[in-house]
DRENVEX-580526 format. One record per residue (C-alpha): residue in three letters; residue number from 1; y negated, z negated, x negated. Coordinates in pm, 1 decimal. Layout:
@resn = ala, resi = NUM, north = Y, up = Z, east = X;
...
REM end
This chain:
@resn = met, resi = 1, north = -565.3, up = 6829.8, east = -1050.7;
@resn = thr, resi = 2, north = -503.8, up = 6838.5, east = -1454.0;
@resn = leu, resi = 3, north = -491.0, up = 6461.9, east = -1615.5;
@resn = tyr, resi = 4, north = -664.1, up = 6438.1, east = -1926.1;
@resn = val, resi = 5, north = -702.4, up = 6157.6, east = -2145.8;
@resn = asp, resi = 6, north = -900.0, up = 6059.5, east = -2523.0;
@resn = ala, resi = 7, north = -860.7, up = 5847.2, east = -2819.2;
@resn = gly, resi = 8, north = -910.4, up = 5537.2, east = -2622.1;
@resn = trp, resi = 9, north = -641.2, up = 5593.5, east = -2393.6;
@resn = val, resi = 10, north = -361.3, up = 5636.6, east = -2689.5;
@resn = leu, resi = 11, north = -571.3, up = 5315.4, east = -2831.2;
@resn = cys, resi = 12, north = -465.6, up = 5174.8, east = -2532.0;
@resn = val, resi = 13, north = -119.0, up = 5298.5, east = -2545.7;
@resn = gln, resi = 14, north = -92.1, up = 5160.1, east = -2896.0;
@resn = val, resi = 15, north = -153.8, up = 4834.8, east = -2843.0;
@resn = glu, resi = 16, north = 128.8, up = 4787.7, east = -2565.9;
@resn = val, resi = 17, north = 396.9, up = 4975.5, east = -2730.9;
@resn = ser, resi = 18, north = 387.6, up = 4827.9, east = -3166.4;
@resn = pro, resi = 19, north = 247.7, up = 4545.2, east = -3280.2;
@resn = pro, resi = 20, north = -66.9, up = 4365.2, east = -3337.1;
@resn = asn, resi = 21, north = -347.6, up = 4536.1, east = -3531.5;
@resn = thr, resi = 22, north = -131.5, up = 4837.2, east = -3630.1;
@resn = pro, resi = 23, north = -380.7, up = 5053.0, east = -3897.0;
@resn = ile, resi = 24, north = -528.7, up = 5347.4, east = -3797.6;
@resn = arg, resi = 25, north = -422.0, up = 5587.6, east = -4140.6;
@resn = asp, resi = 26, north = -623.2, up = 5919.6, east = -3989.2;
@resn = trp, resi = 27, north = -898.4, up = 5878.2, east = -3737.3;
@resn = gly, resi = 28, north = -900.7, up = 6225.5, east = -3797.3;
@resn = ala, resi = 29, north = -535.2, up = 6304.3, east = -3667.9;
@resn = leu, resi = 30, north = -607.1, up = 6025.0, east = -3429.8;
@resn = his, resi = 31, north = -880.7, up = 6260.6, east = -3275.9;
@resn = cys, resi = 32, north = -597.3, up = 6601.4, east = -3293.3;
@resn = met, resi = 33, north = -316.4, up = 6347.1, east = -3144.4;
@resn = ala, resi = 34, north = -564.9, up = 6260.1, east = -2845.4;
@resn = glu, resi = 35, north = -735.9, up = 6596.7, east = -2764.6;
@resn = arg, resi = 36, north = -493.1, up = 6869.1, east = -2844.8;
@resn = his, resi = 37, north = -353.7, up = 6838.4, east = -2517.9;
@resn = arg, resi = 38, north = -684.9, up = 6984.9, east = -2359.6;
@resn = tyr, resi = 39, north = -713.2, up = 7275.6, east = -2612.5;
@resn = glu, resi = 40, north = -846.0, up = 7575.7, east = -2371.9;
@resn = arg, resi = 41, north = -769.6, up = 7950.9, east = -2506.9;
@resn = val, resi = 42, north = -1077.5, up = 8087.0, east = -2300.2;
@resn = ala, resi = 43, north = -1306.0, up = 7827.4, east = -2126.4;
@resn = gly, resi = 44, north = -1154.0, up = 7641.7, east = -1810.8;
@resn = glu, resi = 45, north = -811.9, up = 7793.6, east = -1891.6;
@resn = pro, resi = 46, north = -574.0, up = 7536.1, east = -2010.4;
@resn = tyr, resi = 47, north = -314.0, up = 7638.5, east = -2361.7;
@resn = tyr, resi = 48, north = -65.9, up = 7407.3, east = -2238.9;
@resn = glu, resi = 49, north = -31.4, up = 7474.7, east = -1873.0;
@resn = glu, resi = 50, north = 208.6, up = 7241.1, east = -1748.4;
@resn = ile, resi = 51, north = 256.2, up = 6849.1, east = -1745.6;
@resn = pro, resi = 52, north = 536.5, up = 6809.1, east = -1975.4;
@resn = ser, resi = 53, north = 347.7, up = 7070.6, east = -2244.9;
@resn = arg, resi = 54, north = 50.6, up = 6855.5, east = -2232.3;
@resn = ala, resi = 55, north = 288.0, up = 6558.8, east = -2293.3;
@resn = ala, resi = 56, north = 489.9, up = 6695.7, east = -2562.8;
@resn = thr, resi = 57, north = 170.5, up = 6724.3, east = -2800.8;
@resn = phe, resi = 58, north = 147.5, up = 6353.2, east = -2820.3;
@resn = leu, resi = 59, north = 455.2, up = 6284.6, east = -2951.2;
@resn = his, resi = 60, north = 440.3, up = 6600.3, east = -3148.2;
@resn = thr, resi = 61, north = 70.4, up = 6555.1, east = -3337.4;
@resn = ala, resi = 62, north = 199.0, up = 6188.8, east = -3352.0;
@resn = leu, resi = 63, north = 514.1, up = 6258.8, east = -3586.8;
@resn = arg, resi = 64, north = 367.1, up = 6559.2, east = -3791.8;
@resn = leu, resi = 65, north = 49.2, up = 6443.4, east = -3841.5;
@resn = arg, resi = 66, north = 95.4, up = 6043.4, east = -3849.9;
@resn = pro, resi = 67, north = -277.0, up = 5894.2, east = -3747.1;
@resn = phe, resi = 68, north = -104.8, up = 5544.1, east = -3778.8;
@resn = thr, resi = 69, north = 43.9, up = 5377.3, east = -4063.5;
@resn = asp, resi = 70, north = 373.5, up = 5283.7, east = -3884.9;
@resn = tyr, resi = 71, north = 517.3, up = 5307.7, east = -3594.2;
@resn = asn, resi = 72, north = 400.6, up = 5699.1, east = -3470.4;
@resn = ala, resi = 73, north = 695.9, up = 5766.1, east = -3262.6;
@resn = ser, resi = 74, north = 712.3, up = 5484.8, east = -3048.6;
@resn = ile, resi = 75, north = 336.8, up = 5536.5, east = -2989.3;
@resn = gly, resi = 76, north = 386.1, up = 5871.5, east = -2936.5;
@resn = ile, resi = 77, north = 669.3, up = 5806.5, east = -2702.9;
@resn = gly, resi = 78, north = 484.8, up = 5567.2, east = -2524.1;
@resn = cys, resi = 79, north = 201.6, up = 5793.5, east = -2457.1;
@resn = ile, resi = 80, north = 432.0, up = 6079.4, east = -2340.4;
@resn = arg, resi = 81, north = 569.1, up = 5783.5, east = -2090.6;
@resn = ala, resi = 82, north = 299.0, up = 5670.7, east = -1966.3;
@resn = tyr, resi = 83, north = 93.3, up = 6053.2, east = -1931.5;
@resn = met, resi = 84, north = 393.1, up = 6150.7, east = -1765.8;
@resn = glu, resi = 85, north = 383.1, up = 5828.6, east = -1512.4;
@resn = ala, resi = 86, north = 20.7, up = 5872.1, east = -1457.7;
@resn = ser, resi = 87, north = 83.1, up = 6258.8, east = -1359.9;
@resn = gly, resi = 88, north = 388.5, up = 6155.9, east = -1090.6;
@resn = thr, resi = 89, north = 612.8, up = 6329.8, east = -1356.4;
@resn = pro, resi = 90, north = 816.2, up = 5994.5, east = -1441.7;
@resn = leu, resi = 91, north = 1138.9, up = 6050.3, east = -1708.1;
@resn = asp, resi = 92, north = 1487.0, up = 5932.2, east = -1684.9;
@resn = pro, resi = 93, north = 1591.0, up = 6023.7, east = -2063.0;
@resn = arg, resi = 94, north = 1980.3, up = 5905.4, east = -2114.4;
@resn = pro, resi = 95, north = 2002.2, up = 5614.6, east = -2382.8;
@resn = gly, resi = 96, north = 1961.5, up = 5806.8, east = -2751.8;
@resn = asp, resi = 97, north = 1768.4, up = 6071.6, east = -2633.8;
@resn = trp, resi = 98, north = 1463.3, up = 5944.7, east = -2777.5;
@resn = ala, resi = 99, north = 1600.1, up = 5914.5, east = -3120.3;
@resn = lys, resi = 100, north = 1761.9, up = 6267.2, east = -3127.3;
@resn = leu, resi = 101, north = 1420.1, up = 6422.3, east = -3031.9;
@resn = val, resi = 102, north = 1231.4, up = 6205.9, east = -3252.4;
@resn = ala, resi = 103, north = 1457.4, up = 6309.1, east = -3538.0;
@resn = asp, resi = 104, north = 1473.3, up = 6641.3, east = -3408.5;
@resn = ile, resi = 105, north = 1109.6, up = 6706.0, east = -3495.2;
@resn = arg, resi = 106, north = 1083.2, up = 6537.2, east = -3810.2;
@resn = ser, resi = 107, north = 1360.2, up = 6760.9, east = -3912.6;
@resn = asp, resi = 108, north = 1195.8, up = 7032.7, east = -3748.4;
@resn = glu, resi = 109, north = 1494.7, up = 7127.4, east = -3522.0;
@resn = ala, resi = 110, north = 1245.8, up = 7101.8, east = -3210.6;
@resn = asp, resi = 111, north = 929.6, up = 7236.0, east = -3202.8;
@resn = leu, resi = 112, north = 686.6, up = 7187.9, east = -2930.2;
@resn = pro, resi = 113, north = 800.3, up = 7393.2, east = -2640.8;
@resn = glu, resi = 114, north = 1185.0, up = 7266.7, east = -2682.8;
@resn = thr, resi = 115, north = 971.2, up = 6917.6, east = -2663.1;
@resn = ala, resi = 116, north = 841.3, up = 7020.7, east = -2344.9;
@resn = arg, resi = 117, north = 1200.6, up = 7183.4, east = -2211.0;
@resn = leu, resi = 118, north = 1324.7, up = 6831.8, east = -2286.4;
@resn = leu, resi = 119, north = 1058.1, up = 6669.0, east = -2115.4;
@resn = arg, resi = 120, north = 1151.5, up = 6890.1, east = -1800.1;
@resn = asp, resi = 121, north = 1471.8, up = 6796.5, east = -1828.1;
@resn = trp, resi = 122, north = 1432.0, up = 6421.5, east = -1835.6;
@resn = ala, resi = 123, north = 1202.4, up = 6453.1, east = -1497.6;
@resn = glu, resi = 124, north = 1329.4, up = 6244.5, east = -1237.0;
REM end
């Protein structure tokens, strides 16, 4: 079964991982962050077929579109961790792995497929 979440779920994660009242900078970007993992090329056929690929969309979109005024990396990582855990695939990255991934996405060294590959590697 494929897990799909919505903007309310992202906001619940945001409340858990960022300071209270972190403002939303762009509601459209928040919508994109929440909906990207659901994309279907053809009705009923998910584009992002694997759990790590769907999870990677949260951080990648958060860093690219910056839906929040701050803490986009923390919120994106929180969404990945929560999504992977809820999907039965917890992560165990080494110290510094998240920071390197965030820096690599921001500098265009890591794209969505590379992010998903790293998540697969970090899965327990």
